C-alpha positions in Angstrom: -53.1 28.1 39.5 -52.6 28.3 43.2 -53.1 25.1 45.2 -54.5 26.9 48.3 -57.9 28.1 47.0 -60.2 27.7 50.0 -61.2 30.9 51.6 -60.1 31.3 55.2 -62.3 33.3 57.5 -60.3 34.9 60.3 -61.7 35.0 63.8 -62.3 38.5 65.3 -59.3 38.0 67.6 -57.0 37.1 64.6 -58.1 40.0 62.6 -57.7 42.3 65.6 -54.3 40.9 66.3 -52.9 41.3 62.8 -54.4 44.7 62.2 -52.9 45.9 65.4 -49.5 45.6 63.8 -50.3 48.8 61.9 -49.4 50.6 65.2 -45.9 51.0 66.5 -46.5 50.0 70.1 -47.9 46.6 69.0 -45.2 46.0 66.4 -42.7 46.7 69.2 -44.4 44.4 71.7 -44.8 41.5 69.3 -41.6 42.1 67.3 -43.6 41.6 64.1 -44.6 43.9 61.2 -46.6 44.0 58.0 -45.3 44.1 54.5 -47.7 44.8 51.6 -47.1 43.9 48.0 -45.4 40.9 46.3 -42.2 42.8 45.5 -41.6 44.0 49.0 -42.5 40.6 50.5 -39.9 39.0 48.2 -37.4 41.6 49.2 -38.0 40.9 52.9 -37.7 37.1 52.5 -34.6 37.3 50.3 -33.0 39.5 53.0 -33.6 36.7 55.5 -36.5 38.2 57.4 -38.7 35.3 58.7 -42.1 35.2 57.1 -44.9 34.0 59.4 -47.7 34.0 57.0 -48.9 35.7 53.8 -52.6 36.7 53.2 -53.9 37.2 49.7 -57.3 37.9 48.1 -59.1 36.8 44.9 -57.7 40.0 43.4 -54.2 38.5 43.6 -55.1 34.8 43.2 -54.8 34.6 39.4 -51.2 35.6 39.5 -50.4 33.9 42.7 -49.4 30.4 41.5 -45.7 31.0 40.9 -45.4 33.3 43.9 -47.0 30.6 46.1 -44.4 28.1 45.0 -41.7 30.6 45.9 -43.3 31.1 49.4 -43.4 27.3 49.9 -39.7 27.0 49.0 -39.0 29.6 51.7 -41.2 27.9 54.3 -43.8 30.6 54.4 -47.5 29.5 54.5 -50.2 31.4 52.7 -54.0 31.8 53.2 -56.7 33.2 50.9 -58.9 35.8 52.8 -61.7 38.2 51.8 -61.1 41.6 50.4 -62.8 43.2 53.4 -60.4 41.4 55.8 -57.3 42.4 53.8 -58.4 46.0 53.8 -58.4 46.0 57.6 -54.8 44.8 57.5 -53.7 47.4 54.9 -53.0 51.1 55.6 -53.4 52.0 51.9 -56.4 53.3 50.0 -56.0 50.7 47.3 -54.5 47.5 48.7 -52.4 45.4 46.4 -54.2 42.1 47.4 -51.3 40.6 49.3 -49.8 41.2 52.8 -47.2 39.3 54.7 -46.6 39.1 58.5 -42.9 39.1 59.3 -40.7 38.8 62.4 -38.1 41.4 63.2 -34.5 40.3 63.0 -32.9 39.6 66.3 -29.4 38.9 64.8 -29.3 41.8 62.5 -26.7 44.0 64.2 -23.0 43.5 63.8 -20.1 45.0 65.7 -18.3 46.3 62.6 -18.4 50.0 61.6 -17.8 50.8 57.9 -15.7 53.8 57.0 -18.8 55.7 55.8 -21.7 55.8 58.2 -25.0 57.7 58.0 -26.5 59.1 61.2 -30.1 60.4 61.3 -31.3 62.9 63.9 -35.1 63.3 64.4 -36.1 62.3 60.9 -39.7 61.9 62.0 -41.4 61.9 58.6 -41.8 58.3 57.4 -41.5 59.3 53.7 -38.3 61.1 54.3 -36.9 58.3 56.4 -37.7 55.7 53.8 -36.3 57.8 50.9 -33.0 58.4 52.8 -32.6 54.7 53.4 -33.2 54.0 49.7 -30.6 56.6 48.8 -28.1 55.1 51.2 -28.7 51.7 49.8 -28.3 52.9 46.2 -24.9 54.5 47.0 -23.6 51.4 48.8 -23.8 52.3 52.5 -24.2 49.4 54.8 -25.1 50.9 58.2 -27.3 53.7 59.6 -27.5 55.0 63.1 -30.8 56.7 64.0 -31.9 58.7 67.0 -34.8 57.2 68.9 -37.2 60.0 67.6 -36.7 59.0 64.0 -39.5 57.3 62.2 -39.5 53.5 62.9 -38.2 51.4 60.0 -41.1 48.9 60.3 -43.7 51.6 59.8 -45.5 50.6 56.5 -44.9 54.0 55.0 -41.1 53.8 55.7 -41.0 50.3 54.1 -42.8 51.6 51.0 -40.8 54.7 50.6 -37.6 52.7 50.9 -38.7 50.4 48.1 -37.4 47.5 50.1 -34.0 49.0 50.9 -35.0 48.9 54.6 -34.4 45.2 54.4 -30.9 45.5 53.0 -29.1 47.8 55.5 -28.2 47.5 59.2 -30.2 50.2 61.0 -29.5 50.8 64.6 -31.7 53.0 66.8 -29.7 54.4 69.7 -31.1 55.7 73.0 -27.7 57.4 73.6 -27.4 58.8 70.0 -24.9 61.5 70.7 -22.7 59.4 73.1 -22.7 56.7 70.4 -21.4 59.2 67.8 -18.8 60.4 70.3 -17.6 56.8 70.7 -17.3 56.4 67.0 -15.4 59.7 66.9 -12.9 58.4 69.4 -12.5 55.3 67.1 -11.4 57.6 64.3 -14.6 58.7 62.5 -15.0 62.4 61.8 -18.5 63.8 62.2 -19.9 65.8 59.2 -23.2 67.6 59.7 -25.4 68.8 57.0 -26.1 72.5 57.7 -27.1 75.4 55.5 -24.2 77.5 56.8 -21.6 74.8 56.2 -18.8 74.4 53.7 -19.7 73.4 50.1 -19.7 69.6 49.8 -18.1 70.0 46.4 -15.1 71.7 47.9 -14.8 69.7 51.0 -12.2 66.9 51.3 -13.3 64.2 53.8 -11.1 61.9 55.8 -10.9 58.2 55.5 -13.7 57.4 58.0 -16.7 59.6 58.2 -20.2 59.9 59.7 -22.6 62.0 57.7 -25.4 63.3 60.0 -28.8 64.5 58.6 -31.3 66.2 60.8 -35.0 67.2 60.8 -35.4 69.7 58.0 -37.7 72.0 59.9 -35.4 72.1 63.0 -32.0 71.7 61.6 -29.1 70.1 63.5 -29.5 70.4 67.3 -27.0 72.3 69.4 -25.9 69.0 70.9 -25.0 67.6 67.5 -23.3 70.8 66.5 -21.1 70.6 69.6 -19.6 67.3 68.6 -19.4 68.0 64.9 -16.0 68.2 63.2 -17.2 69.8 59.9 -20.5 71.3 58.7 -21.2 70.9 55.0 -23.9 72.1 52.6 -25.1 71.9 49.0 -24.9 75.4 47.5 -28.1 76.6 45.9 -28.6 78.9 42.9 -32.3 79.7 43.0 -34.7 81.2 45.5 -35.8 78.0 47.4 -35.2 78.2 51.1 -33.6 74.7 51.2 -33.7 71.2 49.8 -35.9 68.5 51.2 -33.7 66.3 53.5 -34.2 63.2 51.4 -33.2 65.0 48.2 -30.2 66.5 50.0 -29.2 63.1 51.3 -28.8 61.7 47.8 -26.5 64.5 46.7 -24.4 64.5 49.9 -24.0 60.7 50.0 -23.1 60.5 46.4 -20.5 63.3 46.6 -18.9 62.0 49.8 -18.9 58.4 48.6 -17.1 59.5 45.5 -14.3 61.1 47.5 -13.5 58.4 50.2 
């Protein structure tokens, strides 16, 4: 049984503060974010994101004892709150009964660039963003470069769609996205852009160092991205669908390219 069983009543200011972290501007200002669910909370802690506090309800209390010991061992405090309070912190229709408050990493970025990088241009849908991150993690990629108009990685929907993979990878948002890609190109990376009119990925032979770029599925790659691209690649289709969802396409492209380099 959990040792912390006294119900904590949040002040209005506390509830307002923590619930504000559902919005990007407040997450950015405070450099904090919300993680819902025991599995994702554990993923974040094990990936060395600092846990400020975990809130849980009676719904979760019966199975909280072992998890509470885990939190204590990691230096993360916990408090029992009401279901109504937790619902104000959650963005889901059926909250899981446990939410953690975490600090963004400040020492996350390295200066190394792996031989296979993923670059995302205007992936604004949180579900697609999270799924792509999950696919990249599955196939062993370590670093993603994102344009500033991509969905934010600390968006709760991105975190859920990534199934925790957002905590495993180095993800850099670049204000000078295209210039950043050009610098990597000068360092020896070739830029490959996913495009319906490109060469079949199954017939394409990549170089030793590559950057796979994926773009907004409605808009496709921008003219600016096309102007710096070395090769355009595609996944040949056999049916009548107009195209693949960008997240589904990412899994196929990453898998095929990773196999070849």
